[in-house]
Biopython code that builds the backbone (N, CA, C, O; Angstrom):
import numpy as np
from Bio.PDB.StructureBuilder import StructureBuilder

atoms = [
    (1, "MET", "N", (-26.031, 7.808, -69.987)),
    (1, "MET", "CA", (-25.563, 6.610, -69.331)),
    (1, "MET", "C", (-25.293, 6.961, -67.865)),
    (1, "MET", "O", (-24.508, 7.870, -67.599)),
    (2, "PRO", "N", (-25.913, 6.275, -66.913)),
    (2, "PRO", "CA", (-25.676, 6.569, -65.503)),
    (2, "PRO", "C", (-24.206, 6.371, -65.125)),
    (2, "PRO", "O", (-23.566, 5.415, -65.562)),
    (3, "GLY", "N", (-23.692, 7.270, -64.325)),
    (3, "GLY", "CA", (-22.302, 7.176, -63.885)),
    (3, "GLY", "C", (-21.305, 7.789, -64.842)),
    (3, "GLY", "O", (-20.120, 7.890, -64.523)),
    (4, "PHE", "N", (-21.764, 8.197, -66.004)),
    (4, "PHE", "CA", (-20.883, 8.793, -67.010)),
    (4, "PHE", "C", (-20.847, 10.291, -66.808)),
    (4, "PHE", "O", (-21.871, 10.960, -66.946)),
    (5, "ILE", "N", (-19.692, 10.825, -66.486)),
    (5, "ILE", "CA", (-19.549, 12.258, -66.257)),
    (5, "ILE", "C", (-19.184, 12.968, -67.551)),
    (5, "ILE", "O", (-19.588, 14.109, -67.774)),
    (6, "GLY", "N", (-18.418, 12.293, -68.405)),
    (6, "GLY", "CA", (-18.111, 12.857, -69.711)),
    (6, "GLY", "C", (-16.981, 13.861, -69.729)),
    (6, "GLY", "O", (-16.840, 14.619, -70.689)),
    (7, "ARG", "N", (-16.172, 13.878, -68.683)),
    (7, "ARG", "CA", (-15.065, 14.835, -68.634)),
    (7, "ARG", "C", (-13.770, 14.120, -68.276)),
    (7, "ARG", "O", (-13.757, 13.079, -67.618)),
    (8, "LEU", "N", (-12.690, 14.723, -68.736)),
    (8, "LEU", "CA", (-11.349, 14.216, -68.486)),
    (8, "LEU", "C", (-10.501, 15.395, -68.030)),
    (8, "LEU", "O", (-10.505, 16.442, -68.677)),
    (9, "ALA", "N", (-9.783, 15.246, -66.939)),
    (9, "ALA", "CA", (-8.882, 16.306, -66.468)),
    (9, "ALA", "C", (-7.464, 15.956, -66.888)),
    (9, "ALA", "O", (-6.968, 14.870, -66.588)),
    (10, "ARG", "N", (-6.826, 16.868, -67.573)),
    (10, "ARG", "CA", (-5.426, 16.689, -67.971)),
    (10, "ARG", "C", (-4.586, 17.613, -67.107)),
    (10, "ARG", "O", (-4.770, 18.830, -67.112)),
    (11, "VAL", "N", (-3.658, 17.016, -66.361)),
    (11, "VAL", "CA", (-2.815, 17.772, -65.435)),
    (11, "VAL", "C", (-1.389, 17.748, -65.960)),
    (11, "VAL", "O", (-0.806, 16.676, -66.121)),
    (12, "ASP", "N", (-0.829, 18.907, -66.226)),
    (12, "ASP", "CA", (0.557, 19.040, -66.676)),
    (12, "ASP", "C", (1.385, 19.454, -65.464)),
    (12, "ASP", "O", (1.379, 20.620, -65.068)),
    (13, "LEU", "N", (2.094, 18.493, -64.880)),
    (13, "LEU", "CA", (2.869, 18.770, -63.672)),
    (13, "LEU", "C", (4.055, 19.673, -63.948)),
    (13, "LEU", "O", (4.473, 20.424, -63.067)),
    (14, "SER", "N", (4.606, 19.618, -65.151)),
    (14, "SER", "CA", (5.751, 20.465, -65.498)),
    (14, "SER", "C", (5.364, 21.940, -65.541)),
    (14, "SER", "O", (6.133, 22.806, -65.124)),
    (15, "LYS", "N", (4.166, 22.213, -66.049)),
    (15, "LYS", "CA", (3.712, 23.602, -66.188)),
    (15, "LYS", "C", (2.764, 24.036, -65.071)),
    (15, "LYS", "O", (2.426, 25.214, -64.957)),
    (16, "GLY", "N", (2.339, 23.072, -64.249)),
    (16, "GLY", "CA", (1.403, 23.389, -63.178)),
    (16, "GLY", "C", (0.035, 23.815, -63.684)),
    (16, "GLY", "O", (-0.601, 24.694, -63.102)),
    (17, "LYS", "N", (-0.422, 23.188, -64.776)),
    (17, "LYS", "CA", (-1.700, 23.578, -65.388)),
    (17, "LYS", "C", (-2.651, 22.386, -65.445)),
    (17, "LYS", "O", (-2.235, 21.234, -65.562)),
    (18, "VAL", "N", (-3.926, 22.698, -65.359)),
    (18, "VAL", "CA", (-4.978, 21.690, -65.475)),
    (18, "VAL", "C", (-5.966, 22.168, -66.526)),
    (18, "VAL", "O", (-6.366, 23.332, -66.533)),
    (19, "ARG", "N", (-6.355, 21.263, -67.411)),
    (19, "ARG", "CA", (-7.410, 21.606, -68.362)),
    (19, "ARG", "C", (-8.380, 20.440, -68.434)),
    (19, "ARG", "O", (-8.008, 19.278, -68.266)),
    (20, "GLU", "N", (-9.609, 20.776, -68.683)),
    (20, "GLU", "CA", (-10.664, 19.784, -68.735)),
    (20, "GLU", "C", (-11.098, 19.572, -70.176)),
    (20, "GLU", "O", (-11.212, 20.522, -70.951)),
    (21, "GLU", "N", (-11.338, 18.305, -70.526)),
    (21, "GLU", "CA", (-11.821, 17.959, -71.865)),
    (21, "GLU", "C", (-13.112, 17.174, -71.731)),
    (21, "GLU", "O", (-13.329, 16.478, -70.739)),
    (22, "GLU", "N", (-13.956, 17.291, -72.723)),
    (22, "GLU", "CA", (-15.173, 16.488, -72.758)),
    (22, "GLU", "C", (-14.902, 15.213, -73.545)),
    (22, "GLU", "O", (-14.200, 15.226, -74.556)),
    (23, "ILE", "N", (-15.467, 14.120, -73.067)),
    (23, "ILE", "CA", (-15.369, 12.835, -73.761)),
    (23, "ILE", "C", (-16.762, 12.520, -74.292)),
    (23, "ILE", "O", (-17.741, 12.571, -73.547)),
    (24, "GLU", "N", (-16.848, 12.202, -75.556)),
    (24, "GLU", "CA", (-18.146, 11.846, -76.131)),
    (24, "GLU", "C", (-18.616, 10.520, -75.544)),
    (24, "GLU", "O", (-17.816, 9.616, -75.301)),
    (25, "GLU", "N", (-19.910, 10.417, -75.323)),
    (25, "GLU", "CA", (-20.463, 9.197, -74.736)),
    (25, "GLU", "C", (-20.150, 7.976, -75.602)),
    (25, "GLU", "O", (-19.957, 6.879, -75.078)),
    (26, "GLU", "N", (-20.101, 8.157, -76.911)),
    (26, "GLU", "CA", (-19.783, 7.049, -77.825)),
    (26, "GLU", "C", (-18.398, 6.461, -77.518)),
    (26, "GLU", "O", (-18.220, 5.243, -77.528)),
    (27, "VAL", "N", (-17.424, 7.333, -77.248)),
    (27, "VAL", "CA", (-16.067, 6.879, -76.905)),
    (27, "VAL", "C", (-16.105, 6.111, -75.595)),
    (27, "VAL", "O", (-15.484, 5.055, -75.469)),
    (28, "PHE", "N", (-16.834, 6.641, -74.622)),
    (28, "PHE", "CA", (-16.940, 5.971, -73.330)),
    (28, "PHE", "C", (-17.587, 4.601, -73.481)),
    (28, "PHE", "O", (-17.125, 3.627, -72.886)),
    (29, "ARG", "N", (-18.642, 4.519, -74.266)),
    (29, "ARG", "CA", (-19.318, 3.227, -74.482)),
    (29, "ARG", "C", (-18.399, 2.229, -75.190)),
    (29, "ARG", "O", (-18.395, 1.041, -74.866)),
    (30, "LYS", "N", (-17.631, 2.715, -76.146)),
    (30, "LYS", "CA", (-16.753, 1.833, -76.917)),
    (30, "LYS", "C", (-15.608, 1.274, -76.064)),
    (30, "LYS", "O", (-15.247, 0.105, -76.196)),
    (31, "PHE", "N", (-15.045, 2.107, -75.196)),
    (31, "PHE", "CA", (-13.881, 1.689, -74.415)),
    (31, "PHE", "C", (-14.202, 1.400, -72.956)),
    (31, "PHE", "O", (-13.319, 0.966, -72.216)),
    (32, "LEU", "N", (-15.425, 1.625, -72.523)),
    (32, "LEU", "CA", (-15.933, 1.307, -71.184)),
    (32, "LEU", "C", (-15.184, 1.986, -70.043)),
    (32, "LEU", "O", (-15.159, 1.464, -68.929)),
    (33, "GLY", "N", (-14.586, 3.118, -70.298)),
    (33, "GLY", "CA", (-13.904, 3.832, -69.212)),
    (33, "GLY", "C", (-12.754, 3.021, -68.654)),
    (33, "GLY", "O", (-12.359, 2.019, -69.249)),
    (34, "GLY", "N", (-12.218, 3.429, -67.537)),
    (34, "GLY", "CA", (-11.180, 2.690, -66.854)),
    (34, "GLY", "C", (-10.034, 2.253, -67.740)),
    (34, "GLY", "O", (-9.420, 3.065, -68.431)),
    (35, "LYS", "N", (-9.752, 0.964, -67.712)),
    (35, "LYS", "CA", (-8.615, 0.416, -68.458)),
    (35, "LYS", "C", (-8.737, 0.643, -69.962)),
    (35, "LYS", "O", (-7.740, 0.924, -70.627)),
    (36, "GLY", "N", (-9.928, 0.525, -70.496)),
    (36, "GLY", "CA", (-10.125, 0.716, -71.935)),
    (36, "GLY", "C", (-9.822, 2.134, -72.380)),
    (36, "GLY", "O", (-9.151, 2.343, -73.391)),
    (37, "LEU", "N", (-10.315, 3.110, -71.626)),
    (37, "LEU", "CA", (-10.060, 4.510, -71.960)),
    (37, "LEU", "C", (-8.581, 4.841, -71.778)),
    (37, "LEU", "O", (-8.002, 5.565, -72.588)),
    (38, "ALA", "N", (-7.971, 4.315, -70.721)),
    (38, "ALA", "CA", (-6.538, 4.538, -70.501)),
    (38, "ALA", "C", (-5.721, 3.950, -71.651)),
    (38, "ALA", "O", (-4.776, 4.582, -72.123)),
    (39, "ALA", "N", (-6.074, 2.750, -72.106)),
    (39, "ALA", "CA", (-5.363, 2.130, -73.227)),
    (39, "ALA", "C", (-5.518, 2.957, -74.501)),
    (39, "ALA", "O", (-4.559, 3.106, -75.258)),
    (40, "LYS", "N", (-6.705, 3.494, -74.745)),
    (40, "LYS", "CA", (-6.938, 4.342, -75.923)),
    (40, "LYS", "C", (-6.031, 5.571, -75.878)),
    (40, "LYS", "O", (-5.401, 5.914, -76.879)),
    (41, "ILE", "N", (-5.964, 6.224, -74.740)),
    (41, "ILE", "CA", (-5.129, 7.417, -74.602)),
    (41, "ILE", "C", (-3.662, 7.069, -74.820)),
    (41, "ILE", "O", (-2.958, 7.781, -75.537)),
    (42, "ILE", "N", (-3.199, 5.994, -74.217)),
    (42, "ILE", "CA", (-1.795, 5.588, -74.363)),
    (42, "ILE", "C", (-1.475, 5.270, -75.820)),
    (42, "ILE", "O", (-0.464, 5.735, -76.346)),
    (43, "LEU", "N", (-2.326, 4.484, -76.474)),
    (43, "LEU", "CA", (-2.063, 4.099, -77.864)),
    (43, "LEU", "C", (-2.085, 5.289, -78.816)),
    (43, "LEU", "O", (-1.300, 5.335, -79.764)),
    (44, "GLU", "N", (-2.968, 6.243, -78.578)),
    (44, "GLU", "CA", (-3.099, 7.382, -79.492)),
    (44, "GLU", "C", (-2.108, 8.506, -79.211)),
    (44, "GLU", "O", (-1.738, 9.238, -80.129)),
    (45, "GLU", "N", (-1.670, 8.658, -77.965)),
    (45, "GLU", "CA", (-0.919, 9.852, -77.606)),
    (45, "GLU", "C", (0.515, 9.620, -77.157)),
    (45, "GLU", "O", (1.264, 10.583, -76.994)),
    (46, "LEU", "N", (0.912, 8.392, -76.956)),
    (46, "LEU", "CA", (2.223, 8.143, -76.373)),
    (46, "LEU", "C", (3.165, 7.466, -77.362)),
    (46, "LEU", "O", (2.806, 6.479, -78.005)),
    (47, "ASP", "N", (4.361, 8.004, -77.471)),
    (47, "ASP", "CA", (5.410, 7.395, -78.289)),
    (47, "ASP", "C", (5.902, 6.149, -77.555)),
    (47, "ASP", "O", (6.257, 6.242, -76.380)),
    (48, "PRO", "N", (5.935, 4.986, -78.210)),
    (48, "PRO", "CA", (6.369, 3.762, -77.534)),
    (48, "PRO", "C", (7.807, 3.828, -77.018)),
    (48, "PRO", "O", (8.182, 3.049, -76.143)),
    (49, "ASN", "N", (8.602, 4.735, -77.542)),
    (49, "ASN", "CA", (10.004, 4.833, -77.123)),
    (49, "ASN", "C", (10.245, 5.925, -76.087)),
    (49, "ASN", "O", (11.395, 6.267, -75.815)),
    (50, "VAL", "N", (9.188, 6.474, -75.507)),
    (50, "VAL", "CA", (9.346, 7.563, -74.542)),
    (50, "VAL", "C", (10.086, 7.064, -73.293)),
    (50, "VAL", "O", (9.877, 5.939, -72.839)),
    (51, "ASP", "N", (10.943, 7.915, -72.758)),
    (51, "ASP", "CA", (11.646, 7.606, -71.513)),
    (51, "ASP", "C", (10.607, 7.555, -70.389)),
    (51, "ASP", "O", (9.817, 8.489, -70.246)),
    (52, "PRO", "N", (10.590, 6.488, -69.593)),
    (52, "PRO", "CA", (9.586, 6.368, -68.539)),
    (52, "PRO", "C", (9.579, 7.532, -67.546)),
    (52, "PRO", "O", (8.545, 7.821, -66.944)),
    (53, "PHE", "N", (10.711, 8.195, -67.372)),
    (53, "PHE", "CA", (10.795, 9.279, -66.395)),
    (53, "PHE", "C", (10.776, 10.666, -67.029)),
    (53, "PHE", "O", (11.037, 11.661, -66.353)),
    (54, "SER", "N", (10.469, 10.736, -68.325)),
    (54, "SER", "CA", (10.464, 12.040, -68.998)),
    (54, "SER", "C", (9.120, 12.741, -68.806)),
    (54, "SER", "O", (8.111, 12.088, -68.538)),
    (55, "PRO", "N", (9.103, 14.054, -68.939)),
    (55, "PRO", "CA", (7.846, 14.802, -68.835)),
    (55, "PRO", "C", (6.851, 14.461, -69.948)),
    (55, "PRO", "O", (5.660, 14.744, -69.818)),
    (56, "GLU", "N", (7.327, 13.859, -71.036)),
    (56, "GLU", "CA", (6.434, 13.486, -72.139)),
    (56, "GLU", "C", (5.620, 12.233, -71.824)),
    (56, "GLU", "O", (4.620, 11.962, -72.489)),
    (57, "ASN", "N", (6.040, 11.472, -70.820)),
    (57, "ASN", "CA", (5.305, 10.268, -70.453)),
    (57, "ASN", "C", (4.002, 10.647, -69.761)),
    (57, "ASN", "O", (3.832, 11.788, -69.331)),
    (58, "LYS", "N", (3.091, 9.700, -69.656)),
    (58, "LYS", "CA", (1.786, 9.968, -69.052)),
    (58, "LYS", "C", (1.542, 9.019, -67.887)),
    (58, "LYS", "O", (1.917, 7.847, -67.926)),
    (59, "LEU", "N", (0.916, 9.545, -66.869)),
    (59, "LEU", "CA", (0.429, 8.755, -65.746)),
    (59, "LEU", "C", (-1.085, 8.914, -65.773)),
    (59, "LEU", "O", (-1.601, 10.026, -65.658)),
    (60, "ILE", "N", (-1.791, 7.805, -65.925)),
    (60, "ILE", "CA", (-3.236, 7.875, -66.136)),
    (60, "ILE", "C", (-3.967, 7.186, -64.986)),
    (60, "ILE", "O", (-3.682, 6.038, -64.647)),
    (61, "PHE", "N", (-4.908, 7.906, -64.397)),
    (61, "PHE", "CA", (-5.830, 7.351, -63.413)),
    (61, "PHE", "C", (-7.202, 7.361, -64.071)),
    (61, "PHE", "O", (-7.731, 8.427, -64.384)),
    (62, "ALA", "N", (-7.781, 6.187, -64.283)),
    (62, "ALA", "CA", (-9.074, 6.116, -64.964)),
    (62, "ALA", "C", (-9.947, 5.073, -64.271)),
    (62, "ALA", "O", (-9.586, 3.899, -64.194)),
    (63, "THR", "N", (-11.087, 5.511, -63.773)),
    (63, "THR", "CA", (-12.000, 4.583, -63.112)),
    (63, "THR", "C", (-13.002, 4.045, -64.119)),
    (63, "THR", "O", (-13.355, 4.719, -65.086)),
    (64, "GLY", "N", (-13.445, 2.842, -63.881)),
    (64, "GLY", "CA", (-14.403, 2.209, -64.771)),
    (64, "GLY", "C", (-15.814, 2.277, -64.222)),
    (64, "GLY", "O", (-16.031, 2.779, -63.119)),
    (65, "PRO", "N", (-16.773, 1.777, -64.983)),
    (65, "PRO", "CA", (-18.175, 1.874, -64.583)),
    (65, "PRO", "C", (-18.529, 1.037, -63.353)),
    (65, "PRO", "O", (-19.563, 1.275, -62.729)),
    (66, "LEU", "N", (-17.701, 0.073, -62.999)),
    (66, "LEU", "CA", (-18.002, -0.771, -61.838)),
    (66, "LEU", "C", (-17.208, -0.381, -60.594)),
    (66, "LEU", "O", (-17.323, -1.040, -59.560)),
    (67, "THR", "N", (-16.412, 0.668, -60.676)),
    (67, "THR", "CA", (-15.639, 1.114, -59.523)),
    (67, "THR", "C", (-16.587, 1.463, -58.380)),
    (67, "THR", "O", (-17.588, 2.153, -58.574)),
    (68, "GLY", "N", (-16.257, 0.978, -57.196)),
    (68, "GLY", "CA", (-17.084, 1.258, -56.023)),
    (68, "GLY", "C", (-18.202, 0.259, -55.812)),
    (68, "GLY", "O", (-18.981, 0.388, -54.867)),
    (69, "THR", "N", (-18.292, -0.742, -56.686)),
    (69, "THR", "CA", (-19.304, -1.779, -56.506)),
    (69, "THR", "C", (-18.649, -3.008, -55.899)),
    (69, "THR", "O", (-17.428, -3.064, -55.751)),
    (70, "ALA", "N", (-19.460, -3.979, -55.551)),
    (70, "ALA", "CA", (-18.942, -5.220, -54.974)),
    (70, "ALA", "C", (-18.556, -6.236, -56.045)),
    (70, "ALA", "O", (-18.185, -7.364, -55.722)),
    (71, "TYR", "N", (-18.640, -5.848, -57.311)),
    (71, "TYR", "CA", (-18.315, -6.767, -58.404)),
    (71, "TYR", "C", (-16.839, -7.169, -58.325)),
    (71, "TYR", "O", (-15.983, -6.294, -58.200)),
    (72, "PRO", "N", (-16.513, -8.475, -58.396)),
    (72, "PRO", "CA", (-15.113, -8.910, -58.305)),
    (72, "PRO", "C", (-14.245, -8.298, -59.403)),
    (72, "PRO", "O", (-14.629, -8.291, -60.572)),
    (73, "GLY", "N", (-13.093, -7.794, -59.029)),
    (73, "GLY", "CA", (-12.155, -7.217, -59.988)),
    (73, "GLY", "C", (-12.494, -5.801, -60.403)),
    (73, "GLY", "O", (-11.925, -5.291, -61.368)),
    (74, "SER", "N", (-13.408, -5.152, -59.697)),
    (74, "SER", "CA", (-13.834, -3.809, -60.102)),
    (74, "SER", "C", (-12.941, -2.704, -59.563)),
    (74, "SER", "O", (-13.222, -1.526, -59.779)),
    (75, "GLY", "N", (-11.898, -3.055, -58.883)),
    (75, "GLY", "CA", (-11.000, -2.010, -58.424)),
    (75, "GLY", "C", (-10.771, -2.098, -56.972)),
    (75, "GLY", "O", (-10.033, -1.287, -56.413)),
]
sb = StructureBuilder()
sb.init_structure("model")
sb.init_model(0)
sb.init_chain("A")
sb.init_seg("    ")
for serial, (resi, resn, name, xyz) in enumerate(atoms, 1):
    if name == "N":
        sb.init_residue(resn, " ", resi, " ")
    sb.init_atom(name, np.array(xyz, "f"), 0.0, 1.0, " ", f" {name:<3s}", serial, name[0])
structure = sb.get_structure()
C-alpha cells in the first residue's frame, strides 16, 4: 500500500527509551492509520481509569493516509 511504512515508534519518556514495532498491513487497512490506529491502541492498551498525568497514560501522534494532501479534514 503506497504511503504505508509499517512501523510504530514507542517512546517511554520515563525511561528515556525508544523501541520500534512493525504493524501488519492488515491492521493498517482495517483502521486506516491516524485516528483509527490511535483509537485501537487506546482501547487495547489503556485502562479507562488511568490518571491523565500518570506515566501509564499514553500520548499518541498518528498520521493518516491523507496527511499532507489538500483533502478537507486531512490534518
